[in-house]
C-alpha positions in Angstrom: -33.1 -10.2 4.4 -30.2 -9.0 3.0 -29.8 -7.1 0.0 -28.5 -9.9 -2.9 -29.1 -12.8 -0.2 -32.2 -14.6 -1.1 -31.0 -17.4 -3.4 -27.5 -17.3 -1.8 -26.8 -21.1 0.0 -26.0 -21.2 3.8 -22.8 -21.9 3.9 -21.2 -22.7 7.4 -18.0 -20.9 8.1 -14.9 -22.9 8.4 -13.2 -23.5 11.8 -10.2 -21.1 12.5 -6.8 -22.9 12.6 -2.8 -21.8 12.6 0.2 -21.9 14.5 -1.5 -19.4 17.1 -2.8 -15.7 18.1 -2.0 -12.6 18.6 -3.8 -9.8 20.7 -5.8 -11.9 23.0 -3.8 -12.3 26.2 -2.2 -15.6 25.3 -5.7 -17.1 24.9 -6.5 -19.5 21.7 -9.5 -18.8 19.7 -11.8 -21.0 18.1 -15.4 -20.2 15.5 -17.5 -20.8 18.6 -15.6 -18.1 20.7 -17.0 -15.6 18.3 -21.2 -17.3 18.0 -23.3 -14.7 18.8 -21.1 -11.8 17.3 -20.8 -10.4 13.8 -17.6 -11.5 12.8 -15.4 -9.9 9.9 -12.3 -12.5 8.7 -9.5 -10.1 7.2 -6.8 -12.2 5.1 -3.9 -10.1 4.9 -0.4 -9.7 4.6 2.0 -6.9 6.3 4.0 -6.2 2.9 0.6 -5.5 1.2 0.0 -1.8 1.0 -3.8 -2.5 -0.2 -4.4 -5.0 3.2 -2.8 -1.8 5.1 -5.9 0.0 3.0 -8.2 -1.9 4.1 -7.4 -2.2 7.5 -7.7 1.7 7.5 -11.0 1.1 6.2 -12.4 -1.2 8.6 -11.5 1.4 11.8 -14.3 3.3 12.0 -16.5 -0.1 12.0 -14.7 -1.5 14.4 -14.9 0.9 16.8 -18.7 1.9 16.3 -20.0 -1.7 16.7 -16.9 -3.1 19.3 -19.9 -4.6 21.2 -21.5 -6.6 18.2 -18.7 -7.0 16.0 -15.4 -9.1 16.4 -12.5 -8.5 13.1 -10.5 -11.5 13.0 -7.3 -10.7 10.5 -6.0 -14.0 9.0 -2.2 -13.2 8.6 -1.5 -15.3 5.2 2.2 -14.5 4.2 3.7 -13.8 0.9 7.3 -13.5 1.9 9.7 -15.8 3.6 10.1 -13.3 6.2 6.6 -12.6 7.1 6.1 -16.1 8.2 8.6 -15.3 11.2 6.2 -15.1 14.3 8.3 -11.9 15.6 8.1 -10.2 12.5 4.3 -10.4 12.3 4.1 -9.7 16.2 5.8 -6.4 15.1 4.0 -5.8 12.5 0.7 -6.1 14.4 2.1 -3.8 16.9 3.6 -1.3 13.8 -0.1 -1.0 11.9 -2.1 -0.6 14.7 -3.9 -3.3 14.5 -7.0 -3.8 17.5 -8.4 -7.1 16.9 -7.7 -10.7 17.2 -4.7 -12.1 15.0 -4.7 -15.5 13.6 -1.4 -16.5 12.7 -1.8 -18.8 9.3 2.0 -19.3 7.9 0.6 -22.8 6.0 -2.2 -21.0 4.4 -4.9 -23.4 6.0 -7.3 -20.9 7.0 -6.6 -19.2 3.6 -7.4 -22.5 1.7 -10.6 -23.0 3.8 -12.2 -20.4 3.0 -10.8 -20.5 -1.1 -9.3 -16.9 -0.3 -7.3 -16.2 -3.7 -6.1 -12.4 -3.1 -4.5 -10.1 -0.6 -6.8 -8.7 0.9 -9.5 -11.0 1.1 -12.9 -9.9 3.4 -15.3 -12.4 4.8 -18.5 -12.0 6.7 -19.7 -14.4 9.0 -23.5 -14.0 11.1 -24.2 -14.6 14.4 -25.3 -18.0 13.7 -21.9 -18.8 11.8 -22.8 -18.8 8.1 -20.8 -16.7 5.7 -22.7 -14.1 4.2 -20.0 -12.2 2.0 -17.0 -12.3 0.7 -14.8 -9.4 -0.7 -11.7 -9.1 -2.3 -9.9 -5.9 -2.9 -9.9 -2.7 -1.5 -13.0 0.3 -1.1 -15.3 -2.2 1.0 -15.5 0.2 3.9 -19.4 1.3 3.0 -20.4 -1.9 1.8 -19.1 -3.4 5.2 -20.9 -0.5 7.5 -24.2 -1.2 6.2 -24.0 -4.8 6.0 -22.8 -5.0 9.4 -25.7 -2.5 10.7 -28.0 -4.7 8.7 -26.8 -8.3 10.7 -26.7 -5.9 14.1 -31.0 -5.2 13.5 -31.4 -9.0 11.8 -30.3 -10.6 14.5 -31.0 -8.4 17.3 -34.6 -9.0 16.3 -34.3 -12.6 15.9 -32.3 -13.1 19.9 -29.4 -14.5 18.1 -26.8 -11.7 18.7 -24.6 -11.6 21.6 -23.1 -8.1 22.8 -20.3 -6.9 25.3 -16.8 -6.9 25.3 -14.7 -8.9 22.6 -11.4 -11.0 23.0 -9.1 -8.4 22.0 -6.4 -7.6 24.5 -4.3 -4.8 23.9 -0.2 -5.5 24.0 1.9 -3.8 26.7 2.9 -0.3 25.2 6.2 0.2 23.7 8.2 3.1 25.0 11.5 4.4 23.4 12.4 7.9 21.4 11.8 6.0 18.8 8.8 3.4 17.3 9.0 2.1 13.6 11.1 4.7 11.9 10.7 4.4 8.3 13.1 7.1 6.8 15.7 9.6 8.1 17.0 12.7 5.9 20.9 14.5 7.1 20.1 17.9 7.7 22.3 20.8 6.7 23.0 21.3 10.6 24.4 17.8 11.2 21.4 16.6 12.4 19.0 13.8 11.7 15.4 13.9 10.7 13.7 11.0 11.5 10.1 9.8 9.8 9.1 8.0 13.3 5.8 6.4 11.7 5.1 4.2 15.0 4.9 7.8 16.6 3.2 9.8 13.8 5.8 12.2 13.8 9.1 13.7 13.1 12.2 13.3 15.5 15.3 15.3 14.9 18.1 13.6 16.3 21.5 14.7 17.6 24.6 13.6 15.0 24.5 10.8 17.6 21.9 9.4 16.1 20.5 8.9 19.3 19.8 12.4 21.2 16.4 13.3 20.7 16.4 17.4 20.5 13.1 18.0 19.5 9.8 16.4 18.0 7.2 18.0 15.3 4.0 16.5 15.5 1.8 15.9 18.4 2.1 12.1 18.3 -1.7 11.5 17.5 -2.6 10.4 14.4 -4.2 12.6 11.7 -4.0 15.5 9.1 -3.7 18.7 11.1 -1.4 21.7 10.0 0.0 23.9 12.2 2.9 23.8 14.8 5.3 21.5 16.0 2.8 20.9 18.7 -0.3 20.5 17.0 0.3 19.2 13.6 -0.5 15.6 13.3 0.5 12.6 10.5 -0.3 9.3 10.0 2.6 7.0 9.4 5.1 9.0 8.0 8.0 7.7 5.5 10.1 9.8 3.1 11.8 12.9 3.4 13.4 14.9 1.0 15.0 18.3 1.5 14.0 21.3 -0.7 16.5 22.8 -3.2 18.4 25.7 -1.5 17.2 28.1 -4.0 13.2 27.5 -3.3 12.9 27.2 0.3 12.8 31.0 1.0 9.9 31.4 -2.3 8.4 28.4 -0.5 8.7 28.8 2.9 9.3 25.2 3.8 12.7 23.1 3.9 11.4 19.7 3.7 8.9 17.7 1.8 7.3 14.7 3.9 5.6 11.6 2.0 2.8 11.2 5.0 1.7 7.8 4.0 -1.2 7.5 5.4 -2.9 10.7 4.5 -2.3 10.4 1.0 -0.3 13.7 1.2 2.8 15.4 1.2 3.5 17.7 4.0 6.6 20.7 3.9 8.3 21.6 7.1 9.7 24.5 8.0 12.9 23.5 9.8 13.1 27.4 11.5 10.4 26.5 13.9 8.8 23.2 13.0 5.4 24.5 10.9 3.8 22.0 8.9 1.8 22.6 5.8 -0.2 20.2 3.6 1.6 20.9 -0.3 -0.1 18.1 -2.3 -3.1 15.8 -2.2 -6.5 16.2 -0.3 -6.2 13.2 2.4 -8.4 10.9 0.0 -7.5 8.6 -1.1 -6.8 7.8 -5.2 -9.4 5.0 -6.4 -7.7 3.7 -9.6 -10.7 3.7 -12.2 -12.6 6.1 -9.9 -14.4 9.3 -11.3 -14.1 11.3 -8.5 -10.1 11.9 -8.1 -9.7 15.8 -8.9 -11.8 17.9 -7.2 -13.5 20.7 -9.4 -12.7 23.5 -6.8 -11.5 25.1 -3.9 -10.9 28.0 -2.0 -7.4 30.8 -1.8 -6.7 31.5 2.1 -3.3 33.0 3.1 -0.3 31.1 3.4 0.6 30.6 6.9 3.9 29.8 5.3 4.7 32.7 3.1 3.3 36.2 2.2 0.7 34.7 -0.7 -2.0 32.5 -0.9 -2.9 28.8 -1.3 -5.2 26.7 -2.4 -7.4 24.8 0.1 -9.5 22.3 -1.4 -13.2 21.7 -1.3 -13.6 18.3 0.1 -17.7 18.8 0.2 -18.0 20.1 -3.8 -18.1 18.2 -7.1 -15.2 15.8 -8.5 -13.9 14.8 -12.1 -11.6 12.0 -13.2 -8.1 12.2 -13.1 -6.1 12.2 -16.5 -3.0 10.6 -16.9 -1.6 13.3 -19.6 -2.6 16.5 -17.6 -1.3 17.9 -14.7 -3.8 19.5 -11.6 -3.4 21.9 -9.1 -1.6 19.7 -6.4 -3.9 19.9 -3.5 -7.0 19.1 -5.6 -6.0 15.6 -6.2 -6.2 12.7 -4.4 -3.1 10.6 -3.8 -2.2 7.2 -2.6 0.3 6.4 0.2 2.8 8.4 -1.3 6.0 6.1 0.2 9.7 8.1 -0.6 10.2 11.6 -2.1 13.2 12.8 -4.2 14.3 16.0 -6.1 15.1 15.5 -9.7 16.6 18.9 -11.0 16.5 17.1 -14.2 12.8 17.3 -14.1 12.3 20.1 -11.7 9.9 18.7 -9.8 9.9 16.0 -6.7 9.7 12.5 -7.6 7.2 10.5 -5.2 6.9 6.9 -5.2 3.3 6.5 -4.9 3.1 2.8 -3.3 -0.7 3.0 -3.3 -1.5 2.6 -7.2 2.0 1.1 -8.1 3.0 4.6 -10.1 5.4 7.2 -10.1 4.3 11.2 -10.1 6.0 13.8 -10.3 5.4 16.9 -7.7 6.2 20.5 -9.2 6.0 23.1 -6.0 6.3 26.3 -7.6 3.8 25.7 -10.7 0.4 27.4 -10.7 2.3 30.6 -9.2 3.1 28.6 -6.1 0.0 26.4 -5.2 2.3 23.3 -7.2 0.8 20.7 -9.6 1.3 17.0 -9.3 1.2 14.9 -12.4 1.7 11.0 -13.1 5.5 10.7 -14.4 5.2 6.6 -15.0 2.6 4.0 -14.7 -0.3 2.1 -16.0 -1.8 1.2 -12.2 -1.4 -2.3 -12.9 0.8 -4.3 -10.9 4.4 -6.1 -12.0 7.1 -5.7 -13.4 7.4 -3.7 -17.0 10.3 -1.2 -18.2 10.5 1.0 -20.7 8.6 4.4 -21.1 7.5 5.3 -18.0 3.8 5.8 -19.6 3.7 1.6 -20.4 5.8 0.7 -17.2 4.5 -1.6 -14.4 5.5 -0.9 -10.3 4.5 -2.5 -7.6 4.6 -0.7 -4.4 7.9 2.0 -5.4 8.8 2.4 -1.6 12.4 4.4 -1.9 14.3 6.8 -4.3 17.6 7.8 -4.4 18.9 10.1 -7.0 22.8 9.2 -8.6 25.0 12.1 -9.8 23.8 12.0 -13.1 20.8 12.4 -12.4 18.8 9.4 -12.9 16.9 8.1 -10.2 17.6 4.5 -8.4 14.0 3.0 -6.9 13.6 0.2 -4.6 10.3 -1.4 -6.2 9.2 -3.8 -2.8 6.6 -5.7 -4.1 9.1 -7.0 -7.0 11.9 -7.5 -5.0 13.5 -5.0 -7.7 16.2 -2.5 -7.9 15.0 -0.3 -10.8 16.4 3.0 -12.4 14.4 6.1 -13.3 16.0 8.5 -16.4 14.4 11.3 -16.6 13.2 11.8 -20.4 14.3 15.9 -22.2 10.0 15.9 -22.9 9.3 15.8 -18.5 8.6 12.1 -18.7 10.7 8.8 -17.5 12.3 5.6 -18.9 12.4 2.8 -16.3 15.1 -0.3 -16.7 15.3 -3.2 -14.1 18.5 -3.7 -12.7 18.1 -6.3 -10.0 14.8 -8.5 -9.5 12.6 -11.4 -11.2 8.8 -10.4 -10.8 6.1 -10.2 -8.6 6.7 -13.9 -6.8 10.6 -14.3 -7.2 12.9 -13.3 -4.3 15.6 -14.6 -2.0 19.2 -13.8 -1.0 21.1 -14.4 -3.9 24.2 -12.1 -4.3 26.4 -12.5 -8.1 25.4 -11.4 -11.5 22.6 -8.8 -11.4 20.5 -11.0 -13.7 20.2 -13.7 -11.1 20.4 -11.8 -8.0 17.8 -11.9 -5.3 16.5 -9.6 -2.9 13.6 -9.5 -0.4 10.8 -6.4 -0.6 13.3 -3.7 -0.2 12.2 -0.1 1.1 15.1 1.6 1.1 18.0 3.0 -1.5 20.9 5.2 -1.4 24.2 5.7 -3.7 27.6 5.4 -2.7 30.8 7.7 -3.3 32.1 5.3 -6.5 28.4 5.2 -8.1 27.3 2.2 -6.8 24.0 1.7 -5.2 23.3 0.0 -1.4 20.0 -1.2 -1.1 18.3 -2.0 2.6 16.9 -5.3 1.5 14.0 -4.9 4.1 13.1 -8.7 4.6 16.4 -10.0 4.3 17.7 -7.9 6.9 20.8 -7.1 4.6 22.3 -4.3 2.9 23.0 -5.0 -0.5 25.6 -3.6 -3.1 24.6 -3.4 -6.7 27.9 -2.1 -9.3 26.6 -0.6 -12.4 30.1 -0.9 -13.9 30.0 -4.9 -13.3 26.3 -5.8 -12.8 27.3 -7.5 -9.6 25.5 -7.8 -6.6 26.7 -8.4 -2.7 26.4 -7.9 0.8 27.5 -5.6 2.7 25.4 -6.4 6.1 23.5 -8.7 7.0 20.9 -9.9 10.6 19.6 -6.3 10.5 16.1 -5.8 12.0 13.7 -4.5 8.6 16.2 -1.9 7.4 13.8 0.4 5.7 16.4 3.5 4.6 20.3 3.9 4.5 21.8 7.4 4.8 26.0 7.7 2.9 27.7 10.0 5.4 31.8 10.3 4.3 34.1 11.7 6.5 37.4 12.4 5.8 37.6 9.7 3.0 35.7 7.0 5.4 32.3 6.1 4.5 30.0 5.0 6.7 26.1 4.0 6.5 23.1 5.1 9.1 20.6 2.7 8.9 17.1 2.7 9.7 16.5 -0.5 11.2 12.7 -0.1 11.4 11.9 -3.0 13.6 14.8 -2.9 16.1 13.2 1.1 16.4 17.1 2.9 16.0 19.6 4.2 14.0 22.7 2.1 13.6 26.1 3.3 12.2 28.0 1.1 10.0 31.5 1.3 9.0 32.2 0.3 5.3 35.2 -1.7 4.2 37.6 0.6 2.1 36.9 -1.4 -0.9 33.1 -1.7 -0.9 32.5 -4.7 -2.4 31.2 -6.5 0.1 30.9 -10.8 0.0 29.2 -12.8 -1.9 26.4 -14.6 -0.3 23.8 -17.3 -1.4 20.6 -17.7 1.2 18.6 -19.5 -1.9 15.4 -18.8 -3.9 12.0 -18.4 -2.8 8.9 -18.6 -4.7 5.4 -17.2 -3.2 3.9 -20.7 -2.0 0.2 -20.3 -2.7 -1.5 -23.5 -3.8 -2.3 -23.7 -7.7 -5.9 -23.8 -8.8 -6.1 -27.1 -10.8 -8.0 -26.1 -14.3 -8.9 -28.1 -17.4 -7.4 -27.0 -20.9 -9.9 -26.1 -23.3 -12.7 -23.6 -22.1 -12.6 -22.2 -19.2 -15.2 -19.6 -17.5 -14.3 -16.8 -15.3 -16.8 -15.5 -12.9 -16.2 -11.7 -11.0 -19.0 -11.5 -8.9 -20.3 -8.2 -7.6 -23.4 -6.9 -6.0 -23.5 -3.5 -4.7 -23.7 -2.9 -0.9 -27.8 -2.1 0.6 -28.5 1.7 -0.1 -26.4 1.6 -3.1 -26.5 0.8 -7.1 -24.1 0.5 -9.7 -23.1 4.1 -10.8 -23.1 4.0 -14.7 -23.3 8.4 -14.7 -19.9 8.2 -16.6 -20.0 5.1 -18.7 -20.0 1.3 -17.5 -20.0 0.9 -14.2 -17.5 -2.5 -14.3 -14.5 -3.6 -16.1 -12.5 -7.0 -16.4 -8.9 -7.2 -17.8 -7.0 -10.8 -17.9 -3.9 -11.6 -19.3 -1.3 -14.7 -18.1 2.2 -15.2 -17.1 3.5 -16.7 -19.3 1.3 -15.1 -22.2 0.5 -18.4 -24.2 -1.3 -20.0 -21.1 -4.3 -18.1 -22.9 -5.3 -19.3 -26.1 -7.9 -16.6 -26.3 -9.6 -14.5 -23.4 -7.0 -12.5 -22.6 -7.6 -8.0 -22.7 -10.1 -5.6 -21.1 -13.8 -5.7 -21.0 -16.6 -4.3 -19.5 -18.6 -7.4 -17.9 -17.3 -9.5 -15.0 -17.4 -13.0 -16.8 -15.4 -13.9 -19.1 -15.2 -17.1 -21.3 -11.0 -18.3 -21.6 -9.4 -21.0 -23.3 -6.3 -22.7 -21.6 -3.7 -23.8 -23.9 -3.0 -27.6 -23.6 0.6 -27.2 -24.0 1.6 -24.9 -21.2 1.6 -27.0 -17.7 1.2 -24.0 -15.2 1.2 -20.7 -15.3 -0.6 -17.1 -13.2 -3.7 -15.6 -14.3 -3.6 -12.0 -13.4 -8.0 -10.4 -13.3 -7.9 -6.9 -12.6 -11.4 -5.9 -11.7 -13.0 -2.6 -10.9 -17.2 -1.9 -10.1 -18.5 1.4 -9.4 -21.5 2.5 -6.9 -23.0 4.9 -5.9 -25.5 6.0 -2.9 -29.2 5.8 -3.7 -31.1 9.3 -3.9 -34.1 9.5 -2.0 -37.4 10.8 -4.0 -39.4 13.7 -3.2 -42.9 13.3 -2.5 -43.2 13.9 -6.7 -41.2 10.6 -7.1 -38.4 13.0 -8.2 -34.9 12.5 -6.7 -34.0 15.4 -4.5 -31.7 17.8 -6.2 -29.9 18.7 -3.3 -28.2 15.2 -2.6 -25.2 14.5 -4.2 -24.8 10.5 -4.1 -21.5 9.5 -2.5 -19.4 7.5 -5.2 -17.6 4.0 -4.2 -15.4 2.0 -6.0 -13.9 -1.5 -5.6 -11.0 -3.2 -7.4 -8.5 -5.9 -6.7 -5.6 -7.6 -8.7 -5.6 -10.8 -8.6 -2.3 -13.2 -9.6 -4.1 -17.2 -9.5 -1.0 -19.6 -9.9 -3.1 -22.3 -12.0 -1.7 -25.8 -12.5 -3.3 -27.1 -16.2 -4.3 -31.1 -15.5 -7.0 -33.4 -17.3 -9.6 -33.1 -14.6 -9.4 -29.9 -13.9 -12.3 -27.4 -13.3 -13.8 -25.7 -16.1 -14.9 -22.6 -13.7 -13.1 -20.1 -11.8 -14.8 -18.0 -9.3 -13.1 -14.7 -8.1 -15.8 -12.7 -5.9 -15.1 -9.3 -6.0 -18.2 -8.7 -3.5 -20.6 -12.0 -3.6 
C-alpha cells in the first residue's frame, strides 16, 4: 500500500481534452490509451522557469521507466502568445520535451484536474485512478519513489502493461543555429551567439550568417575543457570581461549556462571553457544545503595559480543573503543573463530561477571569485525600492547604460526595470514599464500605460533610450527616459530574445536574435529613432476564478513525504507558509508568515475580487537505515529534499462561495 494513501478516496482520472496533440505522429490520444501504464500529467506553460525546472527533474525517471511510465505534458498557457500552436510546437522542440503534449489553450483539462499553479503534477495509476497531486518543483525524488512503488504494485496485480509508449519524436531540425538565445559583439568584429538549442556557442562572421567555429561539443552536459569536449546546457547570456581583467582571469567571456545553473568562462584564443561560479546544482529557495562547506584546491588550467573545486559529496549549509561566498561553493538557479557593472566591480547576474539579481566578483577571494545576492526576496512579483525588499519575476535580460545604471527585462511581469547601483554595494530598483504578473499586451504611449509581453532582451541606444526585445509580441520596443514614452521600432519578428546595437558611420542598425526563426536579423533604424505608436490591446491572464465566500476561509496545503522519506526538522520547522493578497484589502486577517501548512483567513465582503498569493515550502530527508543495535547508521548522510510553490489564485467573492481552499503541495 502506498505511503499516505490509506485514507485517500479513489478518484477516477478525467478525460484529456484539448485542441490537439504533439509528439504523437499526428495521432489523437485519450485516457484509455494509457490504461495499464503509470501516467504523469505535467501541467506546464513554456514561459514558466519553474515548469522548465520540472521538465529537467522528470528526465531521469522518464528514461528509466519508458516501458512502464508515460508522461503527458498538458500545456495550459498563461500568455496570449503561448496559445499559438506554432509557438507551442517550437517550445516543445526547444526544450527537448520527449513525451506527448496535449495542447490545452482553453484550460479545459487544467480545470478538470483543479490545477491552480504552474507547474502541477498529477500521478495516475495503471487502472486510471489519481494517486497523487503535486504543485511546484522539487518533487523529483518523490516521483521516482512513487513510480517505482506503483510499478511493483501493479506488476504483482497483473494490471501493468509494458512496451513502447505513444511518443513519436519530431523530425530533427538542421541549420547553423537552433533557438539562439543571446548574442555578443566581439572586439574583432565577429559575433558570438549562445546557441541554446545546440548546447554550444557559435562564432559567426560579421555577416551574422557564416559559421567560423563552434565552442562546445553540442551535447547537453557540464564539462570543462577545450572547444570540442566542453559541454553546456541551454546557454543564454554572454558578457565580455573588462580588458584589464582578462589576463589575470584567463578568460574573455562570461556565459550564463542556464540549465547547468552555472557561470562559465570562455577563453577566445583557444575556445577553452571553465566553470567560474556555481556547483551545477540548483539553488532551492529556503533550502538548508545551498552552500558547500568544503572543496579542494586544484591547478587552474586557465592561468598559473589555483581554483576551488566544489566537494559535491560533502556536507552543506544554508545560504545567508547578507554574505558573499566563494563562487564555486554556492548553488545558482537558472542564470539567464550577465552584465558587467564597473560601479559594483562585479558582473550582475539575472537569476531567473529564483527571481533575484546576484553579483559575481571574479577577482575576489584570491582569484577564486565570489557571489552574493544583490537584490530580490525570492518572491515572485513586481515591487520596487531598495534591493533587499525588491520583487522580480524571471529577470532575463540586462544592459548597462552610460550613467552606470543597468536596465532589466523582467519577463514574467512584462516589465522594463532599472537597477541603480548604490555606494554600499547594493542597488535601488525602479520600474519604467510594466504593471505586474497578470497584465500584458502591445500598447505604446505613456510608460505608465504601455504594455509589453514577456520581454527577454534589452539594449541601450546612442541617444540614451532603451530598445527592448519584446519576445512574445514579436517586436522591438523603444523606451525614451526623457519623455517616458514607449514606441514600436519593428514587429512581426519570431520571438526576438536579444538585440545588439551597431553604429556605423552614424547609422544605427540592430542585430536581432530571432530565436524561433533560428537566425540573426539586421534591421536599420530610421534617423529619428522614434518608431511608431501602436495599440494591440491589453490582456490579463485568463484563469478561471475560484468562488469564495466572505468571512472565514480555511486554507489547506496538504503535503506528505515521499516513500522512504520523513519531514526534515534538523534545522528548525520543516514547513512554511506565506500568504498575502492583491489588493491587500481582500484579506481582513490571515496574511503573513507561519510554519503550519494551513491558515484561517477572513475574506473582506467589501472586495469583489482579487488574487490570493500563497507560498509554501516543505523539507524532507531520506530515512537513515538502522544498525543491528537500533541506532542510525552514522556513515549514511540523509539527502535533503525541498519542495516549493508560489500560487497566485484569482478569487471572486460571492454569497454562496466556498469556505475552504485546498492547494496540494503534495497530496
